[in-house]
N, C-alpha and C positions, 0 to 999 in steps of 0.2 A: 231727535229720533228719524233715521231714513224713512222713506216712503216705503210702505209695505212691511213695516214693523222694525224691531231693533236688530242691528247686525249681530250675527252670532259667529264664533268661530273657535277653533283650538289655537292654544297657546304652547310653544314648545321652547326650551331655552338651552342654549350650548354657549360655554364659557371655557376658553383655555384650549386644551389639546383637541386636535382634529377629530378625535375619536367620537367627543361628545356631540360634535356637529353631524357626524354620519350617523350616530344612535338617533338624532332628531329626525334626520332624512327619512329613516326606516319606518320610525313611530308615524310621522306625518302622512308618509305614503300609506299606512294602514288605516288612517283616518280619511284620506281622500277616496280610499276604496270602499270603506264601510259606511262613511256619511259623507257623499259627494256634494250634498246641497250645502255644507259648510265650508267657511274658508278655512286656511291654515296659515299661522303666522310663526316665524322664528325670531326670537329676541336673542341677540347674540353680542358678543364683544369683539367681533372681528376675527374670532377664533385664533388666539394667540398673537396674531400680528396687525392685521387691518382687514376692512371690507373686501378688499381687492383680492384677499387670499382666499374667499370662497369660491369653490366651483362653479363653474358656468350653469350645472344643473339645479343650482340653488333657487333661480328664479322660475324654473320648471315646477320645482317640489311644492314652493312656498308662495301663496297669493301675496303676503306681506313679509319683508325683512326690516327688522327694526334693529338699528346698531346703537349701542348704549356704552357709558363709560362706567364701568363698576365703582361703587363707593367704599371707601375706607370702612374696614370692618366686614364686608359683605363679600364672601367668597364662596365660589362653587353654588351649592344648593340655597344657601343664604340669600342669592340673588332673586330668588321667588318672592321676596319681600318687596321687591322693587318694580315689580310688571303692571302694577295698576296703572301708573302714569304712562306706561310704555304700550300698552295693550290698545288696539286700533278698533275693538268691537265692544259694542254694549254690553254683550253677554259672552262669556268666555269660559272654557273649560281647559284648564291647564292639565297638561299630560307630561309626564316625566319621560326623558328619550330612551328609557330602558323598558318601554311598554309597547304593547301592540294592542290596537283595537280589533277586536276579533269577530264582532258580531255587527250586522247591519239593524240594531236593535236600539240606537243610541237615542233616538227620539224618546223612548219613556224615561231615559236617564235626564235628559234635558227638561223634560216636563216636571219630573220629580223634583231635580234640583233647583229648577226656576221658582219654586215656591219660596225660596230663599235669596238674601242678596249676597250671602257668601256661606259656602258650606262645604263639608266633605264628609265621606262616611268614617263614623267613629263613635265614641261615647263620650258624655259629659261625666267627668269624675272629680272628686275632691279628696281621694284617699287612694291608698294603695301606692305601687311604685312603678316607674316608668324610666327607661333609660338610665336606671341605678340610682334615681334620686327620689325622695320621698314627696309625694304628691301633695299630701296636707300641708307639709312645710313649705314647699314652692308656692302653693295658693295662697298661704298666709304672707310669705314675704313679697310675693309679686301684688298682694291685695286684689286678687279675683276670686270669686266665688266658686269657681270650678276651671278646669280646663278640658279641653277635647282632646282625647287620646285618640289617635288614628294615623294612617298613612296619607302623607300629602302628595303622593305620586299622583293623584287625581285631585282637584278641587275647582269648584264652580265660583264665579264672581259675577255681579252685574255692576255695572258703573254706577255709582250713587253715594250718598254719605254714609250709608251704612258699611258698604265694602270698603270705601277708602279709610273709614274709623279703624277697620280690622288691619289693614295694612300698615297704617300710620302708627298705630299701637304695638304691632309686632316690632316695628323697627324701632321705637322708642325703648322696647324692652332689651333690644340688642345693644343699643348705645348706653342705657341707664342701668340695666339690670342683668349682665351677661353672666355673673357669677351664680344667680337662682336659677336660669333656665337653660344655660349654655352646656351642652354636651358634645364633645367631638365627633364629627360624622365620620364613619367608618374608618376611625384611626387616622385620620388625615389632619396632620397639624395645622392649626390655624383656620380650620373650618368646622363651624358648628352645624348641628342638626336643625333645620328650619322648624320641624314639627312642634316641640315644646313652646316655641315662640308663638306660632301662629295659632296653637291650640289655647294658650293662655291669652292670646288678644281675642279669641271668641268668647272665652269667658268674661273678660273685661267689658265686652260690648254686648252682653248678653244674647250671642248668636249660638244656636243650636246647631249640632250635627245630624246627618241624615243615616237612617239604618237600613239594612238589607237582610233578608234571609237566603240562605242558600237555595231554597226552594223557588224563590222568585228570580234569582240571578242576580248577584251583586254587580255593581258597576266595575270594581276592580278587586282583584284577589292577587297576593303577591305568590311568588313561587318558593319564598323561604319556608324550610322545612316541609315542602310539598312533595308528594310521591304521585307517579303515574301521570305526569305532565304530558297532555296531548294537544296538538293544535294544529290547525289548517285554515288558511284565509280563504281559499277557494270554496271551502265547504262549510265554513264558519264553525269549524270544531273548537270547543274551547272546554278544556278538562282538565282538573287537578284534584287531588285529595289533600285536605289539610287536617293537621291534628285538631281534635275537638275541643281540648281543654284550654289551649291558649298559655300553658306553663312553661318556665323556661326549660323544664326536662323534656319538653316536645322535640328539643334539637338532637336529643339522643334516642329517646323513647317515648312512644305514645301509645295509650291503650286503645283509642278510638279515632278513627278518621271519617272526615265529612267530605262528601263528594261535591264540587262547586264547578259551575259553568258560567264563569263572569264574561261580561262583554269586554272586559281589558284585563290582561294578563301582564302582569308586572314582573319583569325578571330581574330579581334582586342579584347584584352580582353577576348580570349576565347567564345566569345558571337557571335551567339546566342548557349549558353552551350548546349541544346539538340542535336543540329546538330553537333556540333564540336565532342561530345561523339559518336554518331552514327558513324561518318566518321571514328574516330579513331578505334573503335571497328570493323568495317568493313574491313579496311586495315590490322589491327592485325590478325584478324581471317583468312584473304586470306592467309597470310603467315605464320600462325601458331605460331605467337608471342604473349606472354602473355599480358592481358589486363592491363591497369594502370588507377588508378581512379585519375584524375587531380583536383579533387574538395573536396578531403576528409579533 
């Protein structure tokens, strides 16, 4: 452990198309703005060609750049399961590139998450459905007492045996039991969603999720099915309304909405587009980093 306590930092991942690198840049800039005491690291595959293809401002944005070779069977978001050995920090908060850290209150989340070796916001479940599969059957087939259902756009881990076990178990599920937990990610051929694998790995290792209420302010809320999304980095405005029921019908119709003010806003599909673009421009202008057109 380094002098003065464990090293802490944000981890971002970018593979494949240049767009994912630029998303990570904008997200990392929001981290540097809202939580300047923490370092930021980019784990990347060279962005389609090699490390030399990264723009010069990569070294300005990121404190650490870690180049890695993707493994067979791990594509896109599945590479989240490989980051344990690549992470340069003792304690890390992984954040998806389509997120913005909106508030300067991240210390309260580091404190809450830091009570665990690995965790993310969600719920431990052993029945119901998720991603279209039967949870009870998946738990039985994977031989786990429960899986954690949640969004892995943000998750915490501390280097140690417990966290490594979660990552190792998730990887083993991918290679040994893909038919049980494998669900195509956003209709992208050859790419699974990482959440069922990490959620089952938590159950296999007795790792619990954290929970938040809307009143206390969640660490992260997605824009999926959200209404009235508002955000501004300078004034730390973060607000959106989400359906209260969590039912599939929420996509088309919801009876009740709950107002959230999350510390991190997660833009699923980069929507709403105008707000995503505005926040990206704002973060880049604040640090004098060139703008990028994500929708060209």
